Backbone atoms as SQL, in Angstrom:
CREATE TABLE atoms (id INTEGER PRIMARY KEY, chain TEXT, resi INTEGER, resn TEXT, atom TEXT, x REAL, y REAL, z REAL);
INSERT INTO atoms VALUES
  (1, 'A', 1, 'MET', 'N', -65.965, -19.000, -88.529),
  (2, 'A', 1, 'MET', 'CA', -66.990, -18.173, -89.144),
  (3, 'A', 1, 'MET', 'C', -66.659, -17.950, -90.616),
  (4, 'A', 2, 'THR', 'N', -67.686, -17.992, -91.423),
  (5, 'A', 2, 'THR', 'CA', -67.486, -17.731, -92.845),
  (6, 'A', 2, 'THR', 'C', -67.469, -16.224, -93.082),
  (7, 'A', 3, 'ALA', 'N', -67.045, -15.848, -94.263),
  (8, 'A', 3, 'ALA', 'CA', -67.031, -14.430, -94.627),
  (9, 'A', 3, 'ALA', 'C', -68.447, -13.861, -94.600),
  (10, 'A', 4, 'ALA', 'N', -69.419, -14.656, -95.006),
  (11, 'A', 4, 'ALA', 'CA', -70.818, -14.209, -94.987),
  (12, 'A', 4, 'ALA', 'C', -71.281, -13.972, -93.549),
  (13, 'A', 5, 'ASP', 'N', -70.868, -14.864, -92.623),
  (14, 'A', 5, 'ASP', 'CA', -71.223, -14.691, -91.209),
  (15, 'A', 5, 'ASP', 'C', -70.638, -13.399, -90.656),
  (16, 'A', 6, 'VAL', 'N', -69.409, -13.104, -91.028),
  (17, 'A', 6, 'VAL', 'CA', -68.740, -11.887, -90.580),
  (18, 'A', 6, 'VAL', 'C', -69.468, -10.658, -91.134),
  (19, 'A', 7, 'ASP', 'N', -69.857, -10.723, -92.399),
  (20, 'A', 7, 'ASP', 'CA', -70.584, -9.603, -93.005),
  (21, 'A', 7, 'ASP', 'C', -71.912, -9.359, -92.298),
  (22, 'A', 8, 'VAL', 'N', -72.629, -10.436, -91.993),
  (23, 'A', 8, 'VAL', 'CA', -73.907, -10.316, -91.289),
  (24, 'A', 8, 'VAL', 'C', -73.684, -9.726, -89.902),
  (25, 'A', 9, 'ALA', 'N', -72.657, -10.198, -89.210),
  (26, 'A', 9, 'ALA', 'CA', -72.350, -9.678, -87.876),
  (27, 'A', 9, 'ALA', 'C', -72.032, -8.184, -87.939),
  (28, 'A', 10, 'ARG', 'N', -71.252, -7.781, -88.928),
  (29, 'A', 10, 'ARG', 'CA', -70.880, -6.366, -89.058),
  (30, 'A', 10, 'ARG', 'C', -72.123, -5.494, -89.281),
  (31, 'A', 11, 'VAL', 'N', -73.021, -5.938, -90.151),
  (32, 'A', 11, 'VAL', 'CA', -74.243, -5.169, -90.422),
  (33, 'A', 11, 'VAL', 'C', -75.083, -5.055, -89.154),
  (34, 'A', 12, 'ARG', 'N', -75.241, -6.163, -88.445),
  (35, 'A', 12, 'ARG', 'CA', -76.034, -6.140, -87.205),
  (36, 'A', 12, 'ARG', 'C', -75.400, -5.230, -86.166),
  (37, 'A', 13, 'LEU', 'N', -74.070, -5.296, -86.042),
  (38, 'A', 13, 'LEU', 'CA', -73.377, -4.459, -85.062),
  (39, 'A', 13, 'LEU', 'C', -73.458, -2.977, -85.427),
  (40, 'A', 14, 'GLU', 'N', -73.299, -2.670, -86.700),
  (41, 'A', 14, 'GLU', 'CA', -73.399, -1.264, -87.127),
  (42, 'A', 14, 'GLU', 'C', -74.812, -0.725, -86.925),
  (43, 'A', 15, 'ASP', 'N', -75.813, -1.553, -87.176),
  (44, 'A', 15, 'ASP', 'CA', -77.199, -1.143, -86.931),
  (45, 'A', 15, 'ASP', 'C', -77.421, -0.902, -85.439),
  (46, 'A', 16, 'GLU', 'N', -76.905, -1.805, -84.620),
  (47, 'A', 16, 'GLU', 'CA', -77.060, -1.656, -83.177),
  (48, 'A', 16, 'GLU', 'C', -76.327, -0.409, -82.672),
  (49, 'A', 17, 'ARG', 'N', -75.139, -0.151, -83.224),
  (50, 'A', 17, 'ARG', 'CA', -74.394, 1.046, -82.832),
  (51, 'A', 17, 'ARG', 'C', -75.197, 2.306, -83.153),
  (52, 'A', 18, 'ALA', 'N', -75.762, 2.380, -84.343),
  (53, 'A', 18, 'ALA', 'CA', -76.557, 3.547, -84.736),
  (54, 'A', 18, 'ALA', 'C', -77.765, 3.721, -83.820),
  (55, 'A', 19, 'PHE', 'N', -78.428, 2.621, -83.494),
  (56, 'A', 19, 'PHE', 'CA', -79.587, 2.672, -82.598),
  (57, 'A', 19, 'PHE', 'C', -79.173, 3.175, -81.211),
  (58, 'A', 20, 'LEU', 'N', -78.103, 2.617, -80.660),
  (59, 'A', 20, 'LEU', 'CA', -77.651, 3.007, -79.319),
  (60, 'A', 20, 'LEU', 'C', -77.212, 4.470, -79.283),
  (61, 'A', 21, 'GLU', 'N', -76.533, 4.915, -80.324),
  (62, 'A', 21, 'GLU', 'CA', -76.115, 6.322, -80.381),
  (63, 'A', 21, 'GLU', 'C', -77.328, 7.248, -80.401),
  (64, 'A', 22, 'ARG', 'N', -78.355, 6.889, -81.183),
  (65, 'A', 22, 'ARG', 'CA', -79.591, 7.698, -81.212),
  (66, 'A', 22, 'ARG', 'C', -80.267, 7.731, -79.847),
  (67, 'A', 23, 'GLU', 'N', -80.365, 6.567, -79.230),
  (68, 'A', 23, 'GLU', 'CA', -81.001, 6.482, -77.914),
  (69, 'A', 23, 'GLU', 'C', -80.249, 7.309, -76.885),
  (70, 'A', 24, 'LEU', 'N', -78.933, 7.240, -76.911),
  (71, 'A', 24, 'LEU', 'CA', -78.126, 8.018, -75.972),
  (72, 'A', 24, 'LEU', 'C', -78.301, 9.512, -76.193),
  (73, 'A', 25, 'ARG', 'N', -78.321, 9.935, -77.448),
  (74, 'A', 25, 'ARG', 'CA', -78.534, 11.355, -77.741),
  (75, 'A', 25, 'ARG', 'C', -79.868, 11.829, -77.187),
  (76, 'A', 26, 'GLN', 'N', -80.911, 11.051, -77.429),
  (77, 'A', 26, 'GLN', 'CA', -82.242, 11.433, -76.950),
  (78, 'A', 26, 'GLN', 'C', -82.301, 11.444, -75.429),
  (79, 'A', 27, 'LEU', 'N', -81.680, 10.475, -74.820),
  (80, 'A', 27, 'LEU', 'CA', -81.731, 10.346, -73.368),
  (81, 'A', 27, 'LEU', 'C', -80.953, 11.441, -72.658),
  (82, 'A', 28, 'THR', 'N', -79.881, 11.886, -73.270),
  (83, 'A', 28, 'THR', 'CA', -79.028, 12.885, -72.621),
  (84, 'A', 28, 'THR', 'C', -79.331, 14.308, -73.060),
  (85, 'A', 29, 'GLN', 'N', -80.319, 14.458, -73.917),
  (86, 'A', 29, 'GLN', 'CA', -80.711, 15.784, -74.392),
  (87, 'A', 29, 'GLN', 'C', -81.357, 16.558, -73.245),
  (88, 'A', 30, 'VAL', 'N', -80.950, 17.800, -73.064),
  (89, 'A', 30, 'VAL', 'CA', -81.540, 18.649, -72.034),
  (90, 'A', 30, 'VAL', 'C', -82.910, 19.093, -72.529),
  (91, 'A', 31, 'THR', 'N', -83.944, 18.752, -71.761),
  (92, 'A', 31, 'THR', 'CA', -85.305, 19.046, -72.205),
  (93, 'A', 31, 'THR', 'C', -86.018, 20.067, -71.322),
  (94, 'A', 32, 'ARG', 'N', -85.370, 20.558, -70.313),
  (95, 'A', 32, 'ARG', 'CA', -86.017, 21.543, -69.467),
  (96, 'A', 32, 'ARG', 'C', -85.136, 22.759, -69.295),
  (97, 'A', 33, 'ASP', 'N', -85.663, 23.761, -68.688),
  (98, 'A', 33, 'ASP', 'CA', -84.951, 25.019, -68.470),
  (99, 'A', 33, 'ASP', 'C', -83.734, 24.765, -67.572),
  (100, 'A', 34, 'PRO', 'N', -82.517, 24.906, -68.111),
  (101, 'A', 34, 'PRO', 'CA', -81.324, 24.611, -67.311),
  (102, 'A', 34, 'PRO', 'C', -81.108, 25.612, -66.180),
  (103, 'A', 35, 'THR', 'N', -81.820, 26.727, -66.177),
  (104, 'A', 35, 'THR', 'CA', -81.657, 27.704, -65.096),
  (105, 'A', 35, 'THR', 'C', -82.597, 27.419, -63.933),
  (106, 'A', 36, 'ALA', 'N', -83.539, 26.490, -64.138),
  (107, 'A', 36, 'ALA', 'CA', -84.469, 26.154, -63.059),
  (108, 'A', 36, 'ALA', 'C', -83.741, 25.348, -61.992),
  (109, 'A', 37, 'THR', 'N', -84.195, 25.490, -60.768),
  (110, 'A', 37, 'THR', 'CA', -83.582, 24.756, -59.669),
  (111, 'A', 37, 'THR', 'C', -84.479, 23.599, -59.275),
  (112, 'A', 38, 'ILE', 'N', -83.857, 22.595, -58.719),
  (113, 'A', 38, 'ILE', 'CA', -84.596, 21.446, -58.223),
  (114, 'A', 38, 'ILE', 'C', -84.489, 21.485, -56.712),
  (115, 'A', 39, 'GLY', 'N', -85.635, 21.454, -56.065),
  (116, 'A', 39, 'GLY', 'CA', -85.638, 21.472, -54.610),
  (117, 'A', 39, 'GLY', 'C', -86.105, 20.145, -54.051),
  (118, 'A', 40, 'PHE', 'N', -85.518, 19.791, -52.942),
  (119, 'A', 40, 'PHE', 'CA', -85.933, 18.591, -52.231),
  (120, 'A', 40, 'PHE', 'C', -86.515, 19.039, -50.903),
  (121, 'A', 41, 'GLY', 'N', -87.772, 18.792, -50.705),
  (122, 'A', 41, 'GLY', 'CA', -88.418, 19.160, -49.458),
  (123, 'A', 41, 'GLY', 'C', -88.994, 17.929, -48.802),
  (124, 'A', 42, 'LYS', 'N', -89.884, 18.185, -47.864),
  (125, 'A', 42, 'LYS', 'CA', -90.513, 17.073, -47.155),
  (126, 'A', 42, 'LYS', 'C', -91.588, 16.398, -48.000),
  (127, 'A', 43, 'ARG', 'N', -92.141, 17.119, -48.950),
  (128, 'A', 43, 'ARG', 'CA', -93.182, 16.569, -49.813),
  (129, 'A', 43, 'ARG', 'C', -92.616, 16.295, -51.198),
  (130, 'A', 44, 'VAL', 'N', -93.164, 15.255, -51.809),
  (131, 'A', 44, 'VAL', 'CA', -92.753, 14.961, -53.174),
  (132, 'A', 44, 'VAL', 'C', -93.446, 15.961, -54.069),
  (133, 'A', 45, 'GLY', 'N', -92.653, 16.775, -54.734),
  (134, 'A', 45, 'GLY', 'CA', -93.203, 17.783, -55.626),
  (135, 'A', 45, 'GLY', 'C', -92.617, 17.637, -57.009),
  (136, 'A', 46, 'GLU', 'N', -92.881, 18.614, -57.833),
  (137, 'A', 46, 'GLU', 'CA', -92.398, 18.570, -59.210),
  (138, 'A', 46, 'GLU', 'C', -90.878, 18.492, -59.263),
  (139, 'A', 47, 'GLY', 'N', -90.205, 19.263, -58.404),
  (140, 'A', 47, 'GLY', 'CA', -88.734, 19.240, -58.394),
  (141, 'A', 47, 'GLY', 'C', -88.190, 17.881, -58.029),
  (142, 'A', 48, 'THR', 'N', -88.813, 17.233, -57.060),
  (143, 'A', 48, 'THR', 'CA', -88.368, 15.901, -56.649),
  (144, 'A', 48, 'THR', 'C', -88.607, 14.894, -57.765),
  (145, 'A', 49, 'SER', 'N', -89.764, 14.996, -58.395),
  (146, 'A', 49, 'SER', 'CA', -90.063, 14.086, -59.512),
  (147, 'A', 49, 'SER', 'C', -89.069, 14.276, -60.649),
  (148, 'A', 50, 'ASP', 'N', -88.718, 15.532, -60.939),
  (149, 'A', 50, 'ASP', 'CA', -87.719, 15.800, -61.977),
  (150, 'A', 50, 'ASP', 'C', -86.374, 15.189, -61.607),
  (151, 'A', 51, 'ALA', 'N', -85.993, 15.326, -60.361),
  (152, 'A', 51, 'ALA', 'CA', -84.705, 14.790, -59.913),
  (153, 'A', 51, 'ALA', 'C', -84.683, 13.271, -60.014),
  (154, 'A', 52, 'ILE', 'N', -85.766, 12.631, -59.622),
  (155, 'A', 52, 'ILE', 'CA', -85.842, 11.167, -59.719),
  (156, 'A', 52, 'ILE', 'C', -85.780, 10.739, -61.179),
  (157, 'A', 53, 'GLY', 'N', -86.466, 11.478, -62.042),
  (158, 'A', 53, 'GLY', 'CA', -86.418, 11.175, -63.478),
  (159, 'A', 53, 'GLY', 'C', -85.014, 11.299, -64.028),
  (160, 'A', 54, 'ARG', 'N', -84.298, 12.321, -63.577),
  (161, 'A', 54, 'ARG', 'CA', -82.904, 12.481, -64.030),
  (162, 'A', 54, 'ARG', 'C', -82.035, 11.319, -63.574),
  (163, 'A', 55, 'ILE', 'N', -82.211, 10.901, -62.332),
  (164, 'A', 55, 'ILE', 'CA', -81.421, 9.776, -61.807),
  (165, 'A', 55, 'ILE', 'C', -81.704, 8.520, -62.627),
  (166, 'A', 56, 'GLU', 'N', -82.967, 8.286, -62.961),
  (167, 'A', 56, 'GLU', 'CA', -83.320, 7.123, -63.780),
  (168, 'A', 56, 'GLU', 'C', -82.690, 7.214, -65.168),
  (169, 'A', 57, 'ARG', 'N', -82.716, 8.425, -65.756),
  (170, 'A', 57, 'ARG', 'CA', -82.135, 8.597, -67.098),
  (171, 'A', 57, 'ARG', 'C', -80.629, 8.385, -67.080),
  (172, 'A', 58, 'VAL', 'N', -79.981, 8.797, -65.995),
  (173, 'A', 58, 'VAL', 'CA', -78.533, 8.579, -65.890),
  (174, 'A', 58, 'VAL', 'C', -78.241, 7.081, -65.865),
  (175, 'A', 59, 'GLY', 'N', -79.030, 6.326, -65.124),
  (176, 'A', 59, 'GLY', 'CA', -78.850, 4.871, -65.087),
  (177, 'A', 59, 'GLY', 'C', -79.072, 4.238, -66.448),
  (178, 'A', 60, 'GLN', 'N', -80.102, 4.700, -67.150),
  (179, 'A', 60, 'GLN', 'CA', -80.373, 4.183, -68.494),
  (180, 'A', 60, 'GLN', 'C', -79.242, 4.543, -69.446),
  (181, 'A', 61, 'ALA', 'N', -78.752, 5.770, -69.337),
  (182, 'A', 61, 'ALA', 'CA', -77.658, 6.213, -70.208),
  (183, 'A', 61, 'ALA', 'C', -76.399, 5.395, -69.940),
  (184, 'A', 62, 'ASP', 'N', -76.124, 5.094, -68.679),
  (185, 'A', 62, 'ASP', 'CA', -74.958, 4.274, -68.341),
  (186, 'A', 62, 'ASP', 'C', -75.077, 2.882, -68.961),
  (187, 'A', 63, 'ALA', 'N', -76.262, 2.296, -68.875),
  (188, 'A', 63, 'ALA', 'CA', -76.477, 0.960, -69.448),
  (189, 'A', 63, 'ALA', 'C', -76.302, 0.990, -70.966),
  (190, 'A', 64, 'LEU', 'N', -76.850, 2.017, -71.616),
  (191, 'A', 64, 'LEU', 'CA', -76.700, 2.140, -73.067),
  (192, 'A', 64, 'LEU', 'C', -75.243, 2.369, -73.453),
  (193, 'A', 65, 'ALA', 'N', -74.526, 3.169, -72.680),
  (194, 'A', 65, 'ALA', 'CA', -73.109, 3.433, -72.968),
  (195, 'A', 65, 'ALA', 'C', -72.292, 2.152, -72.838),
  (196, 'A', 66, 'THR', 'N', -72.628, 1.319, -71.868),
  (197, 'A', 66, 'THR', 'CA', -71.934, 0.036, -71.709),
  (198, 'A', 66, 'THR', 'C', -72.196, -0.866, -72.907),
  (199, 'A', 67, 'LYS', 'N', -73.446, -0.932, -73.347),
  (200, 'A', 67, 'LYS', 'CA', -73.780, -1.726, -74.539),
  (201, 'A', 67, 'LYS', 'C', -73.057, -1.188, -75.770),
  (202, 'A', 68, 'LEU', 'N', -73.009, 0.142, -75.894),
  (203, 'A', 68, 'LEU', 'CA', -72.329, 0.755, -77.034),
  (204, 'A', 68, 'LEU', 'C', -70.837, 0.411, -77.021),
  (205, 'A', 69, 'ALA', 'N', -70.225, 0.417, -75.847),
  (206, 'A', 69, 'ALA', 'CA', -68.799, 0.055, -75.748),
  (207, 'A', 69, 'ALA', 'C', -68.581, -1.394, -76.185),
  (208, 'A', 70, 'ASP', 'N', -69.500, -2.284, -75.818),
  (209, 'A', 70, 'ASP', 'CA', -69.401, -3.689, -76.249),
  (210, 'A', 70, 'ASP', 'C', -69.502, -3.799, -77.772),
  (211, 'A', 71, 'VAL', 'N', -70.426, -3.051, -78.350),
  (212, 'A', 71, 'VAL', 'CA', -70.601, -3.068, -79.807),
  (213, 'A', 71, 'VAL', 'C', -69.340, -2.543, -80.491),
  (214, 'A', 72, 'GLU', 'N', -68.807, -1.442, -79.974),
  (215, 'A', 72, 'GLU', 'CA', -67.576, -0.869, -80.549),
  (216, 'A', 72, 'GLU', 'C', -66.428, -1.871, -80.466),
  (217, 'A', 73, 'ARG', 'N', -66.306, -2.562, -79.334),
  (218, 'A', 73, 'ARG', 'CA', -65.225, -3.549, -79.184),
  (219, 'A', 73, 'ARG', 'C', -65.415, -4.707, -80.164),
  (220, 'A', 74, 'ALA', 'N', -66.652, -5.156, -80.338),
  (221, 'A', 74, 'ALA', 'CA', -66.906, -6.252, -81.283),
  (222, 'A', 74, 'ALA', 'C', -66.556, -5.820, -82.703),
  (223, 'A', 75, 'LEU', 'N', -66.863, -4.576, -83.062),
  (224, 'A', 75, 'LEU', 'CA', -66.490, -4.077, -84.394),
  (225, 'A', 75, 'LEU', 'C', -64.968, -4.000, -84.542),
  (226, 'A', 76, 'GLU', 'N', -64.267, -3.604, -83.484),
  (227, 'A', 76, 'GLU', 'CA', -62.796, -3.600, -83.520),
  (228, 'A', 76, 'GLU', 'C', -62.273, -5.006, -83.760),
  (229, 'A', 77, 'LYS', 'N', -62.874, -5.988, -83.056),
  (230, 'A', 77, 'LYS', 'CA', -62.443, -7.377, -83.210),
  (231, 'A', 77, 'LYS', 'C', -62.677, -7.871, -84.639),
  (232, 'A', 78, 'LEU', 'N', -63.772, -7.426, -85.268),
  (233, 'A', 78, 'LEU', 'CA', -64.002, -7.787, -86.666),
  (234, 'A', 78, 'LEU', 'C', -62.872, -7.251, -87.537),
  (235, 'A', 79, 'ASP', 'N', -62.471, -5.995, -87.284),
  (236, 'A', 79, 'ASP', 'CA', -61.388, -5.383, -88.061),
  (237, 'A', 79, 'ASP', 'C', -60.047, -6.066, -87.804),
  (238, 'A', 80, 'GLU', 'N', -59.828, -6.500, -86.554),
  (239, 'A', 80, 'GLU', 'CA', -58.566, -7.156, -86.180),
  (240, 'A', 80, 'GLU', 'C', -58.498, -8.597, -86.658),
  (241, 'A', 81, 'GLY', 'N', -59.667, -9.176, -86.932),
  (242, 'A', 81, 'GLY', 'CA', -59.713, -10.591, -87.296),
  (243, 'A', 81, 'GLY', 'C', -59.827, -11.505, -86.086),
  (244, 'A', 82, 'SER', 'N', -60.159, -10.942, -84.914),
  (245, 'A', 82, 'SER', 'CA', -60.264, -11.757, -83.701),
  (246, 'A', 82, 'SER', 'C', -61.706, -11.895, -83.213),
  (247, 'A', 83, 'TYR', 'N', -62.664, -11.559, -84.071),
  (248, 'A', 83, 'TYR', 'CA', -64.068, -11.689, -83.697),
  (249, 'A', 83, 'TYR', 'C', -64.375, -13.158, -83.451),
  (250, 'A', 84, 'GLY', 'N', -65.081, -13.433, -82.359),
  (251, 'A', 84, 'GLY', 'CA', -65.409, -14.821, -82.013),
  (252, 'A', 84, 'GLY', 'C', -64.400, -15.442, -81.072),
  (253, 'A', 85, 'ILE', 'N', -63.398, -14.677, -80.660),
  (254, 'A', 85, 'ILE', 'CA', -62.394, -15.140, -79.697),
  (255, 'A', 85, 'ILE', 'C', -62.584, -14.337, -78.413),
  (256, 'A', 86, 'CYS', 'N', -62.665, -15.028, -77.285),
  (257, 'A', 86, 'CYS', 'CA', -62.879, -14.382, -75.990),
  (258, 'A', 86, 'CYS', 'C', -61.722, -13.452, -75.661),
  (259, 'A', 87, 'ASP', 'N', -62.048, -12.222, -75.284),
  (260, 'A', 87, 'ASP', 'CA', -61.030, -11.235, -74.906),
  (261, 'A', 87, 'ASP', 'C', -60.271, -11.644, -73.640),
  (262, 'A', 88, 'ARG', 'N', -60.897, -12.404, -72.764),
  (263, 'A', 88, 'ARG', 'CA', -60.276, -12.735, -71.494),
  (264, 'A', 88, 'ARG', 'C', -59.442, -14.020, -71.550),
  (265, 'A', 89, 'CYS', 'N', -60.038, -15.109, -72.043),
  (266, 'A', 89, 'CYS', 'CA', -59.339, -16.394, -71.966),
  (267, 'A', 89, 'CYS', 'C', -58.842, -16.914, -73.316),
  (268, 'A', 90, 'GLY', 'N', -59.296, -16.322, -74.411),
  (269, 'A', 90, 'GLY', 'CA', -58.855, -16.735, -75.733),
  (270, 'A', 90, 'GLY', 'C', -59.619, -17.911, -76.316),
  (271, 'A', 91, 'ALA', 'N', -60.646, -18.373, -75.604),
  (272, 'A', 91, 'ALA', 'CA', -61.452, -19.487, -76.115),
  (273, 'A', 91, 'ALA', 'C', -62.347, -18.994, -77.263),
  (274, 'A', 92, 'THR', 'N', -62.777, -19.928, -78.078),
  (275, 'A', 92, 'THR', 'CA', -63.701, -19.605, -79.157),
  (276, 'A', 92, 'THR', 'C', -65.092, -19.373, -78.580),
  (277, 'A', 93, 'ILE', 'N', -65.718, -18.293, -78.994),
  (278, 'A', 93, 'ILE', 'CA', -67.091, -17.996, -78.588),
  (279, 'A', 93, 'ILE', 'C', -68.006, -18.746, -79.555),
  (280, 'A', 94, 'PRO', 'N', -68.908, -19.585, -79.043),
  (281, 'A', 94, 'PRO', 'CA', -69.767, -20.370, -79.934),
  (282, 'A', 94, 'PRO', 'C', -70.591, -19.491, -80.875),
  (283, 'A', 95, 'ALA', 'N', -70.792, -19.992, -82.087),
  (284, 'A', 95, 'ALA', 'CA', -71.549, -19.263, -83.108),
  (285, 'A', 95, 'ALA', 'C', -72.957, -18.937, -82.626),
  (286, 'A', 96, 'GLU', 'N', -73.557, -19.831, -81.840),
  (287, 'A', 96, 'GLU', 'CA', -74.907, -19.594, -81.328),
  (288, 'A', 96, 'GLU', 'C', -74.938, -18.348, -80.447),
  (289, 'A', 97, 'ARG', 'N', -73.912, -18.163, -79.634),
  (290, 'A', 97, 'ARG', 'CA', -73.841, -16.980, -78.763),
  (291, 'A', 97, 'ARG', 'C', -73.683, -15.712, -79.600),
  (292, 'A', 98, 'LEU', 'N', -72.840, -15.791, -80.623),
  (293, 'A', 98, 'LEU', 'CA', -72.627, -14.625, -81.480),
  (294, 'A', 98, 'LEU', 'C', -73.869, -14.292, -82.295),
  (295, 'A', 99, 'GLU', 'N', -74.629, -15.309, -82.682),
  (296, 'A', 99, 'GLU', 'CA', -75.878, -15.060, -83.396),
  (297, 'A', 99, 'GLU', 'C', -76.883, -14.376, -82.479),
  (298, 'A', 100, 'ALA', 'N', -76.956, -14.834, -81.228),
  (299, 'A', 100, 'ALA', 'CA', -77.909, -14.271, -80.276),
  (300, 'A', 100, 'ALA', 'C', -77.482, -12.887, -79.804),
  (301, 'A', 101, 'ARG', 'N', -76.174, -12.712, -79.642),
  (302, 'A', 101, 'ARG', 'CA', -75.641, -11.444, -79.129),
  (303, 'A', 101, 'ARG', 'C', -74.336, -11.139, -79.865),
  (304, 'A', 102, 'PRO', 'N', -74.441, -10.493, -81.029),
  (305, 'A', 102, 'PRO', 'CA', -73.247, -10.243, -81.846),
  (306, 'A', 102, 'PRO', 'C', -72.177, -9.408, -81.151),
  (307, 'A', 103, 'SER', 'N', -72.557, -8.665, -80.124),
  (308, 'A', 103, 'SER', 'CA', -71.580, -7.824, -79.432),
  (309, 'A', 103, 'SER', 'C', -70.800, -8.574, -78.356),
  (310, 'A', 104, 'SER', 'N', -70.980, -9.894, -78.275),
  (311, 'A', 104, 'SER', 'CA', -70.256, -10.681, -77.274),
  (312, 'A', 104, 'SER', 'C', -68.764, -10.680, -77.575),
  (313, 'A', 105, 'VAL', 'N', -67.986, -10.278, -76.576),
  (314, 'A', 105, 'VAL', 'CA', -66.532, -10.319, -76.707),
  (315, 'A', 105, 'VAL', 'C', -65.929, -11.247, -75.661),
  (316, 'A', 106, 'LEU', 'N', -66.800, -11.839, -74.831),
  (317, 'A', 106, 'LEU', 'CA', -66.376, -12.813, -73.833),
  (318, 'A', 106, 'LEU', 'C', -67.165, -14.095, -74.020),
  (319, 'A', 107, 'CYS', 'N', -66.535, -15.221, -73.721),
  (320, 'A', 107, 'CYS', 'CA', -67.252, -16.488, -73.746),
  (321, 'A', 107, 'CYS', 'C', -68.224, -16.510, -72.564),
  (322, 'A', 108, 'VAL', 'N', -69.095, -17.507, -72.528),
  (323, 'A', 108, 'VAL', 'CA', -70.107, -17.583, -71.478),
  (324, 'A', 108, 'VAL', 'C', -69.447, -17.680, -70.101),
  (325, 'A', 109, 'ARG', 'N', -68.420, -18.500, -69.991),
  (326, 'A', 109, 'ARG', 'CA', -67.763, -18.678, -68.685),
  (327, 'A', 109, 'ARG', 'C', -67.145, -17.377, -68.197),
  (328, 'A', 110, 'CYS', 'N', -66.441, -16.684, -69.057),
  (329, 'A', 110, 'CYS', 'CA', -65.809, -15.426, -68.648),
  (330, 'A', 110, 'CYS', 'C', -66.830, -14.331, -68.365),
  (331, 'A', 111, 'SER', 'N', -67.914, -14.304, -69.133),
  (332, 'A', 111, 'SER', 'CA', -68.917, -13.266, -68.899),
  (333, 'A', 111, 'SER', 'C', -69.667, -13.514, -67.592),
  (334, 'A', 112, 'ALA', 'N', -69.690, -14.777, -67.155),
  (335, 'A', 112, 'ALA', 'CA', -70.334, -15.105, -65.882),
  (336, 'A', 112, 'ALA', 'C', -69.400, -14.845, -64.712),
  (337, 'A', 113, 'GLY', 'N', -68.123, -14.583, -65.013),
  (338, 'A', 113, 'GLY', 'CA', -67.174, -14.262, -63.961),
  (339, 'A', 113, 'GLY', 'C', -66.563, -15.466, -63.271),
  (340, 'A', 114, 'THR', 'N', -66.693, -16.630, -63.866),
  (341, 'A', 114, 'THR', 'CA', -66.104, -17.805, -63.236),
  (342, 'A', 114, 'THR', 'C', -64.778, -18.135, -63.833);
């Protein structure tokens, strides 16, 4: 990778980090009365709908947190000088993969689990 490629990757990763942090803040923000109770009865009611919405938001937050961790690791690798090297096997990650997904820290084979 050239120095220009590294600079472009850093800008893209920092932009993605800022976006993910904003999304996580919004997703985890408490938007209802924390003293209210959620009830589960035989009928689907407002409390059940709220609970299902919370479960969905937790799943979304987990996915965003995982993406954010990947971005943070890729930024660490840029600082270490090991960006573009697979964390698991040490193989070179193709430039095409890094262009498509700058937060890649594993080669295709390792990310597929083979």
